[in-house]
All heavy atoms as a GROMACS GRO file, in nm:
protein
  556
    1MET      N    1  -0.360   1.145   0.389
    1MET     CA    2  -0.382   1.043   0.290
    1MET      C    3  -0.528   1.005   0.292
    1MET      O    4  -0.584   0.978   0.399
    1MET     CB    5  -0.297   0.922   0.326
    1MET     CG    6  -0.213   0.875   0.213
    1MET     SD    7  -0.096   0.750   0.263
    1MET     CE    8  -0.205   0.614   0.290
    2PRO      N    9  -0.592   0.999   0.177
    2PRO     CA   10  -0.734   0.961   0.175
    2PRO      C   11  -0.751   0.813   0.205
    2PRO      O   12  -0.670   0.730   0.164
    2PRO     CB   13  -0.776   0.994   0.032
    2PRO     CG   14  -0.650   0.990  -0.047
    2PRO     CD   15  -0.540   1.032   0.046
    3ILE      N   16  -0.856   0.781   0.279
    3ILE     CA   17  -0.885   0.642   0.311
    3ILE      C   18  -1.034   0.617   0.296
    3ILE      O   19  -1.115   0.707   0.316
    3ILE     CB   20  -0.840   0.603   0.454
    3ILE    CG1   21  -0.904   0.695   0.556
    3ILE    CG2   22  -0.690   0.602   0.465
    3ILE    CD1   23  -0.881   0.653   0.698
    4ALA      N   24  -1.070   0.496   0.262
    4ALA     CA   25  -1.211   0.457   0.254
    4ALA      C   26  -1.259   0.422   0.394
    4ALA      O   27  -1.184   0.375   0.479
    4ALA     CB   28  -1.226   0.337   0.161
    5ALA      N   29  -1.387   0.445   0.419
    5ALA     CA   30  -1.443   0.423   0.552
    5ALA      C   31  -1.421   0.280   0.602
    5ALA      O   32  -1.386   0.258   0.718
    5ALA     CB   33  -1.591   0.457   0.553
    6ALA      N   34  -1.440   0.182   0.516
    6ALA     CA   35  -1.423   0.042   0.557
    6ALA      C   36  -1.278   0.011   0.594
    6ALA      O   37  -1.252  -0.075   0.678
    6ALA     CB   38  -1.471  -0.052   0.447
    7ASP      N   39  -1.184   0.082   0.532
    7ASP     CA   40  -1.043   0.059   0.560
    7ASP      C   41  -1.006   0.097   0.703
    7ASP      O   42  -0.910   0.045   0.759
    7ASP     CB   43  -0.954   0.136   0.463
    7ASP     CG   44  -0.958   0.079   0.324
    7ASP    OD1   45  -1.002  -0.038   0.308
    7ASP    OD2   46  -0.917   0.149   0.229
    8VAL      N   47  -1.080   0.186   0.761
    8VAL     CA   48  -1.053   0.229   0.899
    8VAL      C   49  -1.058   0.109   0.992
    8VAL      O   50  -0.974   0.093   1.080
    8VAL     CB   51  -1.154   0.337   0.944
    8VAL    CG1   52  -1.141   0.366   1.092
    8VAL    CG2   53  -1.134   0.464   0.863
    9VAL      N   54  -1.155   0.021   0.973
    9VAL     CA   55  -1.169  -0.097   1.058
    9VAL      C   56  -1.078  -0.209   1.010
    9VAL      O   57  -1.005  -0.269   1.089
    9VAL     CB   58  -1.316  -0.145   1.062
    9VAL    CG1   59  -1.329  -0.274   1.140
    9VAL    CG2   60  -1.405  -0.036   1.119
   10LYS      N   61  -1.077  -0.235   0.880
   10LYS     CA   62  -1.000  -0.347   0.826
   10LYS      C   63  -0.849  -0.329   0.839
   10LYS      O   64  -0.776  -0.425   0.853
   10LYS     CB   65  -1.034  -0.370   0.678
   10LYS     CG   66  -1.173  -0.423   0.655
   10LYS     CD   67  -1.193  -0.468   0.511
   10LYS     CE   68  -1.181  -0.353   0.416
   10LYS     NZ   69  -1.210  -0.390   0.277
   11SER      N   70  -0.802  -0.208   0.834
   11SER     CA   71  -0.657  -0.184   0.833
   11SER      C   72  -0.596  -0.165   0.970
   11SER      O   73  -0.477  -0.141   0.981
   11SER     CB   74  -0.626  -0.062   0.746
   11SER     OG   75  -0.667  -0.085   0.614
   12GLY      N   76  -0.675  -0.168   1.074
   12GLY     CA   77  -0.619  -0.160   1.209
   12GLY      C   78  -0.620  -0.024   1.273
   12GLY      O   79  -0.566  -0.007   1.382
   13PHE      N   80  -0.679   0.076   1.208
   13PHE     CA   81  -0.680   0.211   1.266
   13PHE      C   82  -0.752   0.213   1.401
   13PHE      O   83  -0.709   0.280   1.494
   13PHE     CB   84  -0.746   0.312   1.172
   13PHE     CG   85  -0.670   0.334   1.044
   13PHE    CD1   86  -0.728   0.305   0.922
   13PHE    CD2   87  -0.541   0.384   1.046
   13PHE    CE1   88  -0.658   0.326   0.805
   13PHE    CE2   89  -0.470   0.405   0.930
   13PHE     CZ   90  -0.530   0.375   0.808
   14VAL      N   91  -0.861   0.137   1.411
   14VAL     CA   92  -0.936   0.133   1.537
   14VAL      C   93  -0.850   0.074   1.647
   14VAL      O   94  -0.843   0.127   1.758
   14VAL     CB   95  -1.068   0.054   1.520
   14VAL    CG1   96  -1.137   0.035   1.653
   14VAL    CG2   97  -1.161   0.125   1.421
   15ALA      N   98  -0.781  -0.036   1.618
   15ALA     CA   99  -0.694  -0.099   1.718
   15ALA      C  100  -0.580  -0.007   1.758
   15ALA      O  101  -0.544   0.001   1.876
   15ALA     CB  102  -0.639  -0.231   1.662
   16GLU      N  103  -0.523   0.064   1.661
   16GLU     CA  104  -0.415   0.159   1.692
   16GLU      C  105  -0.465   0.270   1.784
   16GLU      O  106  -0.396   0.309   1.879
   16GLU     CB  107  -0.358   0.219   1.564
   16GLU     CG  108  -0.279   0.122   1.481
   16GLU     CD  109  -0.238   0.179   1.347
   16GLU    OE1  110  -0.244   0.303   1.329
   16GLU    OE2  111  -0.201   0.101   1.260
   17ASN      N  112  -0.583   0.322   1.754
   17ASN     CA  113  -0.640   0.428   1.838
   17ASN      C  114  -0.670   0.378   1.978
   17ASN      O  115  -0.643   0.448   2.077
   17ASN     CB  116  -0.766   0.486   1.774
   17ASN     CG  117  -0.734   0.571   1.653
   17ASN    OD1  118  -0.623   0.618   1.636
   17ASN    ND2  119  -0.833   0.590   1.568
   18ARG      N  120  -0.723   0.258   1.988
   18ARG     CA  121  -0.751   0.201   2.121
   18ARG      C  122  -0.623   0.184   2.201
   18ARG      O  123  -0.619   0.210   2.321
   18ARG     CB  124  -0.826   0.069   2.107
   18ARG     CG  125  -0.969   0.086   2.069
   18ARG     CD  126  -1.044  -0.045   2.068
   18ARG     NE  127  -1.183  -0.020   2.032
   18ARG     CZ  128  -1.259  -0.106   1.968
   18ARG    NH1  129  -1.211  -0.224   1.932
   18ARG    NH2  130  -1.383  -0.077   1.938
   19ASP      N  131  -0.519   0.135   2.135
   19ASP     CA  132  -0.390   0.118   2.202
   19ASP      C  133  -0.337   0.252   2.251
   19ASP      O  134  -0.290   0.263   2.364
   19ASP     CB  135  -0.288   0.052   2.109
   19ASP     CG  136  -0.150   0.051   2.169
   19ASP    OD1  137  -0.128  -0.022   2.268
   19ASP    OD2  138  -0.063   0.125   2.119
   20ALA      N  139  -0.346   0.354   2.166
   20ALA     CA  140  -0.296   0.486   2.203
   20ALA      C  141  -0.371   0.542   2.323
   20ALA      O  142  -0.311   0.596   2.416
   20ALA     CB  143  -0.307   0.582   2.084
   21VAL      N  144  -0.503   0.528   2.322
   21VAL     CA  145  -0.584   0.579   2.433
   21VAL      C  146  -0.553   0.503   2.562
   21VAL      O  147  -0.534   0.564   2.669
   21VAL     CB  148  -0.735   0.571   2.400
   21VAL    CG1  149  -0.821   0.598   2.522
   21VAL    CG2  150  -0.769   0.668   2.288
   22ALA      N  151  -0.545   0.371   2.553
   22ALA     CA  152  -0.515   0.290   2.673
   22ALA      C  153  -0.377   0.326   2.729
   22ALA      O  154  -0.361   0.340   2.850
   22ALA     CB  155  -0.521   0.141   2.638
   23ALA      N  156  -0.279   0.342   2.641
   23ALA     CA  157  -0.144   0.377   2.686
   23ALA      C  158  -0.144   0.515   2.752
   23ALA      O  159  -0.082   0.534   2.857
   23ALA     CB  160  -0.046   0.374   2.569
   24PHE      N  161  -0.215   0.610   2.692
   24PHE     CA  162  -0.223   0.745   2.747
   24PHE      C  163  -0.285   0.742   2.887
   24PHE      O  164  -0.234   0.806   2.979
   24PHE     CB  165  -0.306   0.834   2.654
   24PHE     CG  166  -0.320   0.975   2.704
   24PHE    CD1  167  -0.215   1.065   2.691
   24PHE    CD2  168  -0.437   1.018   2.764
   24PHE    CE1  169  -0.228   1.195   2.736
   24PHE    CE2  170  -0.451   1.148   2.809
   24PHE     CZ  171  -0.346   1.237   2.796
   25ARG      N  172  -0.391   0.666   2.901
   25ARG     CA  173  -0.458   0.657   3.032
   25ARG      C  174  -0.367   0.596   3.139
   25ARG      O  175  -0.376   0.631   3.256
   25ARG     CB  176  -0.584   0.572   3.020
   25ARG     CG  177  -0.697   0.644   2.950
   25ARG     CD  178  -0.820   0.559   2.943
   25ARG     NE  179  -0.931   0.634   2.885
   25ARG     CZ  180  -1.037   0.579   2.831
   25ARG    NH1  181  -1.050   0.447   2.827
   25ARG    NH2  182  -1.132   0.654   2.780
   26GLU      N  183  -0.280   0.505   3.096
   26GLU     CA  184  -0.190   0.438   3.191
   26GLU      C  185  -0.056   0.510   3.206
   26GLU      O  186   0.032   0.464   3.278
   26GLU     CB  187  -0.169   0.293   3.146
   26GLU     CG  188  -0.298   0.210   3.150
   26GLU     CD  189  -0.279   0.072   3.090
   26GLU    OE1  190  -0.163   0.027   3.077
   26GLU    OE2  191  -0.380   0.010   3.055
   27GLY      N  192  -0.042   0.621   3.135
   27GLY     CA  193   0.084   0.697   3.142
   27GLY      C  194   0.200   0.626   3.077
   27GLY      O  195   0.315   0.647   3.114
   28GLU      N  196   0.171   0.543   2.977
   28GLU     CA  197   0.275   0.467   2.908
   28GLU      C  198   0.279   0.506   2.760
   28GLU      O  199   0.194   0.581   2.713
   28GLU     CB  200   0.246   0.317   2.921
   28GLU     CG  201   0.246   0.268   3.065
   28GLU     CD  202   0.208   0.122   3.076
   28GLU    OE1  203   0.179   0.059   2.972
   28GLU    OE2  204   0.207   0.071   3.188
   29HIS      N  205   0.375   0.451   2.689
   29HIS     CA  206   0.386   0.471   2.545
   29HIS      C  207   0.306   0.364   2.474
   29HIS      O  208   0.302   0.249   2.516
   29HIS     CB  209   0.531   0.464   2.499
   29HIS     CG  210   0.614   0.575   2.554
   29HIS    ND1  211   0.605   0.704   2.508
   29HIS    CD2  212   0.708   0.576   2.651
   29HIS    CE1  213   0.689   0.780   2.575
   29HIS    NE2  214   0.753   0.705   2.662
   30GLY      N  215   0.244   0.401   2.363
   30GLY     CA  216   0.172   0.304   2.281
   30GLY      C  217   0.267   0.218   2.201
   30GLY      O  218   0.389   0.238   2.202
   31LEU      N  219   0.210   0.122   2.130
   31LEU     CA  220   0.292   0.034   2.046
   31LEU      C  221   0.359   0.111   1.934
   31LEU      O  222   0.471   0.080   1.894
   31LEU     CB  223   0.206  -0.078   1.988
   31LEU     CG  224   0.147  -0.178   2.088
   31LEU    CD1  225   0.053  -0.274   2.018
   31LEU    CD2  226   0.259  -0.254   2.158
   32LEU      N  227   0.290   0.210   1.880
   32LEU     CA  228   0.345   0.293   1.773
   32LEU      C  229   0.364   0.435   1.825
   32LEU      O  230   0.282   0.486   1.899
   32LEU     CB  231   0.250   0.297   1.653
   32LEU     CG  232   0.220   0.162   1.588
   32LEU    CD1  233   0.116   0.178   1.478
   32LEU    CD2  234   0.347   0.100   1.532
   33ASP      N  235   0.475   0.497   1.785
   33ASP     CA  236   0.499   0.635   1.829
   33ASP      C  237   0.509   0.726   1.706
   33ASP      O  238   0.486   0.684   1.593
   33ASP     CB  239   0.624   0.644   1.916
   33ASP     CG  240   0.752   0.603   1.845
   33ASP    OD1  241   0.751   0.594   1.721
   33ASP    OD2  242   0.854   0.584   1.913
   34LEU      N  243   0.542   0.851   1.729
   34LEU     CA  244   0.550   0.948   1.621
   34LEU      C  245   0.653   0.907   1.516
   34LEU      O  246   0.631   0.925   1.396
   34LEU     CB  247   0.584   1.086   1.677
   34LEU     CG  248   0.588   1.200   1.577
   34LEU    CD1  249   0.454   1.217   1.507
   34LEU    CD2  250   0.629   1.329   1.645
   35ASN      N  251   0.763   0.850   1.559
   35ASN     CA  252   0.866   0.806   1.462
   35ASN      C  253   0.811   0.696   1.372
   35ASN      O  254   0.842   0.693   1.252
   35ASN     CB  255   0.992   0.760   1.534
   35ASN     CG  256   1.066   0.876   1.596
   35ASN    OD1  257   1.075   0.982   1.538
   35ASN    ND2  258   1.117   0.857   1.716
   36ASP      N  259   0.731   0.606   1.427
   36ASP     CA  260   0.668   0.503   1.344
   36ASP      C  261   0.576   0.568   1.242
   36ASP      O  262   0.572   0.530   1.125
   36ASP     CB  263   0.588   0.405   1.430
   36ASP     CG  264   0.675   0.322   1.521
   36ASP    OD1  265   0.779   0.271   1.475
   36ASP    OD2  266   0.640   0.307   1.639
   37GLY      N  267   0.500   0.667   1.287
   37GLY     CA  268   0.409   0.738   1.196
   37GLY      C  269   0.483   0.807   1.084
   37GLY      O  270   0.439   0.805   0.968
   38ILE      N  271   0.596   0.867   1.114
   38ILE     CA  272   0.677   0.933   1.012
   38ILE      C  273   0.728   0.831   0.911
   38ILE      O  274   0.724   0.854   0.790
   38ILE     CB  275   0.793   1.013   1.076
   38ILE    CG1  276   0.736   1.132   1.152
   38ILE    CG2  277   0.895   1.056   0.971
   38ILE    CD1  278   0.837   1.202   1.241
   39ARG      N  279   0.775   0.717   0.960
   39ARG     CA  280   0.825   0.613   0.868
   39ARG      C  281   0.713   0.560   0.778
   39ARG      O  282   0.734   0.536   0.660
   39ARG     CB  283   0.890   0.501   0.947
   39ARG     CG  284   1.028   0.537   1.000
   39ARG     CD  285   1.102   0.417   1.056
   39ARG     NE  286   1.046   0.368   1.180
   39ARG     CZ  287   1.078   0.412   1.301
   39ARG    NH1  288   1.167   0.508   1.314
   39ARG    NH2  289   1.023   0.361   1.409
   40ILE      N  290   0.595   0.542   0.835
   40ILE     CA  291   0.482   0.492   0.757
   40ILE      C  292   0.441   0.595   0.652
   40ILE      O  293   0.417   0.561   0.535
   40ILE     CB  294   0.364   0.457   0.850
   40ILE    CG1  295   0.399   0.335   0.935
   40ILE    CG2  296   0.236   0.433   0.770
   40ILE    CD1  297   0.306   0.311   1.052
   41LEU      N  298   0.433   0.722   0.691
   41LEU     CA  299   0.398   0.827   0.596
   41LEU      C  300   0.502   0.837   0.485
   41LEU      O  301   0.467   0.851   0.367
   41LEU     CB  302   0.384   0.961   0.668
   41LEU     CG  303   0.344   1.079   0.581
   41LEU    CD1  304   0.211   1.053   0.511
   41LEU    CD2  305   0.337   1.204   0.664
   42ARG      N  306   0.628   0.826   0.520
   42ARG     CA  307   0.736   0.830   0.421
   42ARG      C  308   0.723   0.715   0.321
   42ARG      O  309   0.741   0.733   0.200
   42ARG     CB  310   0.870   0.826   0.495
   42ARG     CG  311   0.989   0.851   0.411
   42ARG     CD  312   1.112   0.873   0.499
   42ARG     NE  313   1.232   0.850   0.426
   42ARG     CZ  314   1.279   0.930   0.332
   42ARG    NH1  315   1.213   1.038   0.301
   42ARG    NH2  316   1.391   0.902   0.268
   43LEU      N  317   0.690   0.598   0.371
   43LEU     CA  318   0.670   0.482   0.285
   43LEU      C  319   0.552   0.504   0.188
   43LEU      O  320   0.562   0.476   0.069
   43LEU     CB  321   0.646   0.356   0.370
   43LEU     CG  322   0.618   0.227   0.296
   43LEU    CD1  323   0.737   0.188   0.211
   43LEU    CD2  324   0.586   0.117   0.396
   44CYS      N  325   0.444   0.560   0.240
   44CYS     CA  326   0.327   0.588   0.155
   44CYS      C  327   0.360   0.692   0.049
   44CYS      O  328   0.321   0.677  -0.068
   44CYS     CB  329   0.210   0.635   0.241
   44CYS     SG  330   0.143   0.508   0.349
   45MET      N  331   0.430   0.796   0.088
   45MET     CA  332   0.467   0.901  -0.008
   45MET      C  333   0.560   0.844  -0.116
   45MET      O  334   0.546   0.878  -0.234
   45MET     CB  335   0.533   1.018   0.064
   45MET     CG  336   0.442   1.089   0.160
   45MET     SD  337   0.294   1.155   0.084
   45MET     CE  338   0.361   1.299   0.007
   46ALA      N  339   0.652   0.759  -0.078
   46ALA     CA  340   0.742   0.697  -0.175
   46ALA      C  341   0.663   0.608  -0.272
   46ALA      O  342   0.694   0.604  -0.392
   46ALA     CB  343   0.850   0.617  -0.104
   47ALA      N  344   0.562   0.540  -0.221
   47ALA     CA  345   0.479   0.456  -0.308
   47ALA      C  346   0.404   0.541  -0.410
   47ALA      O  347   0.394   0.505  -0.528
   47ALA     CB  348   0.382   0.374  -0.223
   48TYR      N  349   0.347   0.654  -0.365
   48TYR     CA  350   0.280   0.745  -0.458
   48TYR      C  351   0.377   0.794  -0.565
   48TYR      O  352   0.345   0.797  -0.684
   48TYR     CB  353   0.223   0.866  -0.385
   48TYR     CG  354   0.085   0.848  -0.330
   48TYR    CD1  355   0.060   0.859  -0.194
   48TYR    CD2  356  -0.024   0.823  -0.414
   48TYR    CE1  357  -0.068   0.844  -0.143
   48TYR    CE2  358  -0.153   0.808  -0.364
   48TYR     CZ  359  -0.174   0.820  -0.229
   48TYR     OH  360  -0.300   0.806  -0.179
   49LYS      N  361   0.496   0.834  -0.522
   49LYS     CA  362   0.596   0.887  -0.616
   49LYS      C  363   0.640   0.780  -0.716
   49LYS      O  364   0.652   0.806  -0.835
   49LYS     CB  365   0.717   0.943  -0.541
   49LYS     CG  366   0.815   1.013  -0.629
   49LYS     CD  367   0.921   1.086  -0.549
   49LYS     CE  368   1.010   1.165  -0.644
   49LYS     NZ  369   1.105   1.248  -0.575
   50ALA      N  370   0.662   0.659  -0.667
   50ALA     CA  371   0.703   0.549  -0.754
   50ALA      C  372   0.594   0.519  -0.858
   50ALA      O  373   0.624   0.500  -0.977
   50ALA     CB  374   0.732   0.424  -0.672
   51ALA      N  375   0.469   0.519  -0.814
   51ALA     CA  376   0.359   0.492  -0.907
   51ALA      C  377   0.348   0.604  -1.010
   51ALA      O  378   0.326   0.579  -1.130
   51ALA     CB  379   0.228   0.478  -0.830
   52GLU      N  380   0.364   0.726  -0.966
   52GLU     CA  381   0.352   0.841  -1.055
   52GLU      C  382   0.464   0.844  -1.158
   52GLU      O  383   0.441   0.875  -1.276
   52GLU     CB  384   0.352   0.969  -0.972
   52GLU     CG  385   0.327   1.093  -1.053
   52GLU     CD  386   0.312   1.217  -0.967
   52GLU    OE1  387   0.367   1.222  -0.854
   52GLU    OE2  388   0.246   1.309  -1.014
   53GLU      N  389   0.585   0.811  -1.115
   53GLU     CA  390   0.701   0.818  -1.205
   53GLU      C  391   0.725   0.688  -1.280
   53GLU      O  392   0.805   0.682  -1.372
   53GLU     CB  393   0.826   0.856  -1.125
   53GLU     CG  394   0.817   0.996  -1.067
   53GLU     CD  395   0.939   1.034  -0.985
   53GLU    OE1  396   1.028   0.947  -0.962
   53GLU    OE2  397   0.946   1.150  -0.943
   54GLY      N  398   0.660   0.580  -1.235
   54GLY     CA  399   0.680   0.451  -1.299
   54GLY      C  400   0.819   0.394  -1.275
   54GLY      O  401   0.873   0.323  -1.359
   55ALA      N  402   0.877   0.429  -1.160
   55ALA     CA  403   1.012   0.384  -1.127
   55ALA      C  404   1.023   0.359  -0.977
   55ALA      O  405   0.946   0.414  -0.899
   55ALA     CB  406   1.114   0.488  -1.169
   56ASP      N  407   1.119   0.276  -0.941
   56ASP     CA  408   1.142   0.249  -0.799
   56ASP      C  409   1.190   0.375  -0.728
   56ASP      O  410   1.258   0.459  -0.787
   56ASP     CB  411   1.249   0.141  -0.781
   56ASP     CG  412   1.202   0.004  -0.828
   56ASP    OD1  413   1.081  -0.014  -0.848
   56ASP    OD2  414   1.288  -0.084  -0.844
   57VAL      N  415   1.155   0.387  -0.600
   57VAL     CA  416   1.204   0.495  -0.516
   57VAL      C  417   1.279   0.432  -0.400
   57VAL      O  418   1.223   0.351  -0.326
   57VAL     CB  419   1.087   0.582  -0.464
   57VAL    CG1  420   1.136   0.682  -0.362
   57VAL    CG2  421   1.017   0.652  -0.579
   58ASP      N  422   1.406   0.464  -0.388
   58ASP     CA  423   1.488   0.411  -0.280
   58ASP      C  424   1.469   0.497  -0.156
   58ASP      O  425   1.512   0.612  -0.152
   58ASP     CB  426   1.636   0.411  -0.322
   58ASP     CG  427   1.727   0.344  -0.222
   58ASP    OD1  428   1.686   0.323  -0.105
   58ASP    OD2  429   1.841   0.313  -0.261
   59LEU      N  430   1.403   0.443  -0.055
   59LEU     CA  431   1.374   0.518   0.067
   59LEU      C  432   1.499   0.566   0.139
   59LEU      O  433   1.494   0.664   0.212
   59LEU     CB  434   1.289   0.435   0.162
   59LEU     CG  435   1.141   0.431   0.132
   59LEU    CD1  436   1.070   0.331   0.221
   59LEU    CD2  437   1.079   0.568   0.147
   60ARG      N  438   1.609   0.497   0.119
   60ARG     CA  439   1.733   0.537   0.187
   60ARG      C  440   1.790   0.665   0.130
   60ARG      O  441   1.866   0.735   0.197
   60ARG     CB  442   1.837   0.425   0.176
   60ARG     CG  443   1.795   0.297   0.250
   60ARG     CD  444   1.883   0.183   0.212
   60ARG     NE  445   1.857   0.153   0.070
   60ARG     CZ  446   1.908   0.052   0.005
   60ARG    NH1  447   1.990  -0.030   0.064
   60ARG    NH2  448   1.878   0.031  -0.122
   61GLN      N  449   1.752   0.698   0.006
   61GLN     CA  450   1.809   0.815  -0.060
   61GLN      C  451   1.705   0.916  -0.107
   61GLN      O  452   1.740   1.026  -0.147
   61GLN     CB  453   1.891   0.771  -0.181
   61GLN     CG  454   2.007   0.682  -0.144
   61GLN     CD  455   2.080   0.630  -0.267
   61GLN    OE1  456   2.049   0.665  -0.379
   61GLN    NE2  457   2.179   0.546  -0.243
   62ALA      N  458   1.579   0.881  -0.102
   62ALA     CA  459   1.474   0.968  -0.157
   62ALA      C  460   1.456   1.095  -0.075
   62ALA      O  461   1.450   1.092   0.048
   62ALA     CB  462   1.342   0.892  -0.161
   63ASP      N  463   1.448   1.208  -0.146
   63ASP     CA  464   1.415   1.334  -0.082
   63ASP      C  465   1.268   1.362  -0.112
   63ASP      O  466   1.232   1.403  -0.221
   63ASP     CB  467   1.502   1.448  -0.136
   63ASP     CG  468   1.470   1.581  -0.070
   63ASP    OD1  469   1.394   1.583   0.029
   63ASP    OD2  470   1.521   1.684  -0.118
   64LEU      N  471   1.184   1.339  -0.013
   64LEU     CA  472   1.039   1.355  -0.029
   64LEU      C  473   0.989   1.483   0.037
   64LEU      O  474   0.869   1.503   0.049
   64LEU     CB  475   0.968   1.233   0.030
   64LEU     CG  476   1.006   1.098  -0.032
   64LEU    CD1  477   0.952   0.982   0.051
   64LEU    CD2  478   0.957   1.090  -0.176
   65THR      N  479   1.081   1.570   0.075
   65THR     CA  480   1.047   1.690   0.150
   65THR      C  481   0.941   1.775   0.080
   65THR      O  482   0.845   1.819   0.142
   65THR     CB  483   1.174   1.775   0.174
   65THR    OG1  484   1.272   1.694   0.237
   65THR    CG2  485   1.141   1.894   0.261
   66ASP      N  486   0.959   1.799  -0.049
   66ASP     CA  487   0.867   1.886  -0.123
   66ASP      C  488   0.767   1.808  -0.209
   66ASP      O  489   0.690   1.869  -0.284
   66ASP     CB  490   0.947   1.982  -0.212
   66ASP     CG  491   1.032   2.078  -0.128
   66ASP    OD1  492   0.986   2.119  -0.022
   66ASP    OD2  493   1.144   2.108  -0.172
   67TYR      N  494   0.769   1.676  -0.201
   67TYR     CA  495   0.680   1.597  -0.284
   67TYR      C  496   0.536   1.604  -0.228
   67TYR      O  497   0.513   1.588  -0.109
   67TYR     CB  498   0.725   1.450  -0.290
   67TYR     CG  499   0.632   1.364  -0.371
   67TYR    CD1  500   0.626   1.379  -0.509
   67TYR    CD2  501   0.550   1.272  -0.310
   67TYR    CE1  502   0.539   1.302  -0.583
   67TYR    CE2  503   0.463   1.195  -0.385
   67TYR     CZ  504   0.458   1.211  -0.522
   67TYR     OH  505   0.371   1.134  -0.596
   68VAL      N  506   0.442   1.627  -0.319
   68VAL     CA  507   0.300   1.628  -0.282
   68VAL      C  508   0.232   1.518  -0.362
   68VAL      O  509   0.235   1.518  -0.487
   68VAL     CB  510   0.236   1.765  -0.314
   68VAL    CG1  511   0.088   1.763  -0.282
   68VAL    CG2  512   0.307   1.875  -0.239
   69ALA      N  513   0.172   1.425  -0.294
   69ALA     CA  514   0.106   1.312  -0.359
   69ALA      C  515  -0.014   1.361  -0.440
   69ALA      O  516  -0.079   1.458  -0.402
   69ALA     CB  517   0.063   1.210  -0.256
   70PRO      N  518  -0.046   1.294  -0.550
   70PRO     CA  519  -0.158   1.337  -0.635
   70PRO      C  520  -0.290   1.363  -0.562
   70PRO      O  521  -0.355   1.463  -0.590
   70PRO     CB  522  -0.171   1.222  -0.736
   70PRO     CG  523  -0.032   1.167  -0.747
   70PRO     CD  524   0.025   1.179  -0.608
   71PRO      N  525  -0.330   1.281  -0.463
   71PRO     CA  526  -0.458   1.310  -0.397
   71PRO      C  527  -0.457   1.442  -0.318
   71PRO      O  528  -0.563   1.497  -0.290
   71PRO     CB  529  -0.477   1.193  -0.301
   71PRO     CG  530  -0.391   1.084  -0.353
   71PRO     CD  531  -0.274   1.153  -0.419
   72ALA      N  532  -0.339   1.493  -0.286
   72ALA     CA  533  -0.330   1.616  -0.205
   72ALA      C  534  -0.313   1.741  -0.292
   72ALA      O  535  -0.313   1.851  -0.240
   72ALA     CB  536  -0.214   1.605  -0.107
   73ARG      N  537  -0.301   1.721  -0.422
   73ARG     CA  538  -0.283   1.836  -0.511
   73ARG      C  539  -0.418   1.899  -0.543
   73ARG      O  540  -0.519   1.832  -0.553
   73ARG     CB  541  -0.216   1.793  -0.640
   73ARG     CG  542  -0.075   1.744  -0.620
   73ARG     CD  543  -0.013   1.706  -0.750
   73ARG     NE  544   0.106   1.627  -0.724
   73ARG     CZ  545   0.155   1.537  -0.807
   73ARG    NH1  546   0.096   1.516  -0.922
   73ARG    NH2  547   0.263   1.469  -0.776
   74GLU      N  548  -0.414   2.028  -0.566
   74GLU     CA  549  -0.538   2.098  -0.604
   74GLU      C  550  -0.553   2.104  -0.754
   74GLU      O  551  -0.467   2.104  -0.830
   74GLU     CB  552  -0.539   2.238  -0.547
   74GLU     CG  553  -0.545   2.233  -0.396
   74GLU     CD  554  -0.559   2.370  -0.336
   74GLU    OE1  555  -0.672   2.419  -0.331
   74GLU    OE2  556  -0.455   2.426  -0.299
   0.00000   0.00000   0.00000
């Protein structure tokens, strides 16, 4: 997903990375794991699809397997 440089700091990416590194160094799990990342990506993809189609996307039923968001299309 494309992001603006300023969003990296404002949106918490730096804090998430610091948490992940600290947890790795201590042999522990971070606050967010791969499953959280999948859920977040799924939410973002559903938002792109909803905006593109002009309709709600129900995450409980949406099949986003083959969906490619507009910024990722060639």
